[in-house]
N, C-alpha and C positions, 0 to 999 in steps of 0.2 A: 523428579520432573525434568524432562528434556525440552529445551527451547532451541529452535533453529533460527539463527540470525542470518537472514538471506540478503545477499547483495546482487541484484540483477545487473549485469554489465553488458554494454554493447559498445565496442570500439573505445575502450577506456585505457589504452596503453599508457597515456601520459600520467594518469593519477592512480591506477589500480594498485600497484604494489605499495606505494607510500601510504595510501589511505586504508588498504586492507591491513597493513601492519599496525596502523594507528588503532584501528578497531580491536585487533587481536590483543595488543598491549593493554588497551583500556580494560577489556574484559578480564584479562589475567589479573590485573591489579584491583578490580572492583570487588572481589570476594562475594560474588553473587550467591544467593541461597538456592541455586538451582544449577543443574548441569546444562552446559551450553556448547553449541558448535557454530562455526561460521560457514555458511554455504555460499560459495560464489557461483552464480548461475550465469554462465556465458551464453547469451542468446544471439547466435548468428554473427558474431564479430568477424570482421575481415582484416583487421590490423594485427598487431602482435599480442593482443589480449589472450588468445589461447596459450601461447608460449609462456607468457607471464603467469597465467593460472597454474600451469604445470610446475613452474619454478617455486611457487609459494604454497603448493598443496602440502598438507600435513594431516595428522590425526584429528586435529580440531579445526582445520581449515580445508573443507572438502570442496570438490569441483563438480558441478553438474553442467552437462553440455546440452543445450537446446539448439538445434540446427538452424531454426528460423528466428529472425529478430522479433522483438516485441516484449515489453516488460510484463504486460498482462499475461501473455502466453507462457512466459518463463515462470512466473510466480504460480499460476494456476497449475501448470504441469508438475512442478516440484511439490507444491503444497499438498496435492492429492496423494502423493506417494511418500511424503515425509513420515518418519516414525516418531516425530516429536509430538509432545502434548500441546505446545504452542508454537506457532510460526510467526515470525516477525520479519519485516523487511524495511530497509532504509536505503536511500540513494548513496552511491559510492562517492559522490562529491562531498559528502558529510556536511551538507548545508545545515542539518539539524545537529545541535550540540550533543555529543555522546553522553553527557550527564543525564539525558532524559531517558536512556534505555531502561533503567530500573523503574522510572515513573510510568513508562508505557506498559511494563510487564506486571507490576504489583497489583493493579486493579483486577487483573485476570487471575492471579495466583492467590490473592488475599480477600478480594471483595466481591467475587461472583460475577464479574463482568465477562462478556463473551467476545467483545471487540473493542479495541482501544485505538485511537489514532491522534496524531499530533495536529495542532492547529496553529497557523501563523497569524490568525485573525482574532483570537480571544484577547480580552483586555490585558491579561498578564503576559501575553506573548511579546517577544522582542525580535524585531526583524531589521535586516539591512539589505535592501535591494532597490533596483531602479524604480522610478515613478511609473513607467509604462507597465512594468510587470506587476507592480502593486495594484494599479488600476485594473489591469486585465484579470487578476486573481479575484479581486473584490466584485467585479462585474459578473464573472462567471458564477461565483458562489451565490450572489444575489439572485441571478436567473435560475440557478438550480433549485433554490429554496422555493421560488415562485412556481416552477414547472413540476417539481417532484414532491413538494409539500413537506419537506423536512425542516428541522430547526438547527442544523449544524452549521458551523461557521466556515469550515474549510475542508472540502472533500478531497483535494488533490495533493495535499502535503505528502511527500514520500517517506512516511514514517508511521507504520501501522502494525498491529499485532492482533491475532485472532486465535481462539481455541481451534485446534485442528478438527475436532469432531463437529464443531459448528460450521466451519468452512465447508466441510463435506456436505452439509445440509443444503447449501446454496450454490455450490460449485457448478452444478448443471445449468444454472440460470445465467451465470456470468459468461459472456460471449466475447467481449472486446479483447483483442490480442495486444493492445497498446496502452496508451496513457489513460484511456477512459475506464480501464479496469478498476481504478480506485473509486470512481463514482458508482459503478455498478456494485462493487463490493458493499459499500455503505448503504446504497439504496435497497438492495435485496436483504441485507441484514436487518435494516430498519423495518422493512415490510414483514419479515419473518418474526418480528418481536424480540430480537436479540437485545440483551442488556448492553448498551453502548456508552462509552465514555470518551469525551474529547479532552485532551490535555494541552495546555499552552506550552509552546516551545520557543527556544531561542533559535532563530533561523538566519543564516547569512548567505547571501548570494555570492558565491566564490568561484564561479566558473570563468569569469571574463579574463583572468590573468593566466589561464591554463589552456582553455580551448573554448570554442563557441558552444553555446547550449544547443541541444538537438531540437528545441522547441521553436517552431515557426509560429509567431503570435497570430498573424492574420489567418493563415491556412488552418492552424490547429483550432482557433476560435470558431471558425465556420464549421469545422468538423464536429467540435464539441456541441454546438447548437443543434446540429442534425441528430447527434447521438442522444442529446437530452430529450428531444421531441420523440424519438423512437423509444427511448427508455420509459418515458411517461406513458406511452401507449401500452407497453408491455406490463407496467405496474398496474394500470387501470384494468387490463384484461385479467390479471391475477386477482385483483380486488373483486371484480365482477364474478369471477369463477368461485371465489370463496363465499361471496354473498349467496350465489345460486346454490352452492352445496349446503350452506346453513339453512336456507329456506327449505330445501329438499329434505334435510334430516328432520326439521321441525314438522314438516307435513307428514312424514312417515310415522312420527311419534304421536300425532293427533288421533 
């Protein structure tokens, strides 16, 4: 079984090599019961990220170039063409502890799950981050549960894995090229009836001493609210279409 560990990167020259090496060293020592590769997906970087990628490329650390920025676009593009059985992604800042990699993968390889993702908001999770980001995250996830009707605690944690074949089933419905990709992925997987598991993670906000986060809280919060409203309409349309098809099939059988 082949698993691609994907690292979408955009202007990450300050932390890319150090953290990519950390992930590689960890995986080499972990003695995983599966074949793995690290895929660095450079999506539209304008700093020295492309040169750094070339310098660290190897047989197990491959480089994928996406000319336009956007984490969602980068992941969707590569995941559709990946030869792996399972595709996983994590943020290059390594906010999620690497010890959770096997915990993310084992439900897919051993317990029949289709999608797994980390949560910073489960009771067993441990997090270190600013109050404003904690408030923002909890507010967003509360609103998403109300608007989308799901029961998950944390949609936006950058730590997810999915069976490649199951991703292909919903890839056509995922549209957002940026951060909202995560919410769409879970929402459409949930709508499709995928077997989904949330796992608690240790998460540490560690960007402040290296560079500013690319997240603009006010601007992105407003954008997320608009995206949630639009996604709710799309999901409702899919549900109505499914109900219509069910009624139509029943009528034909009468």
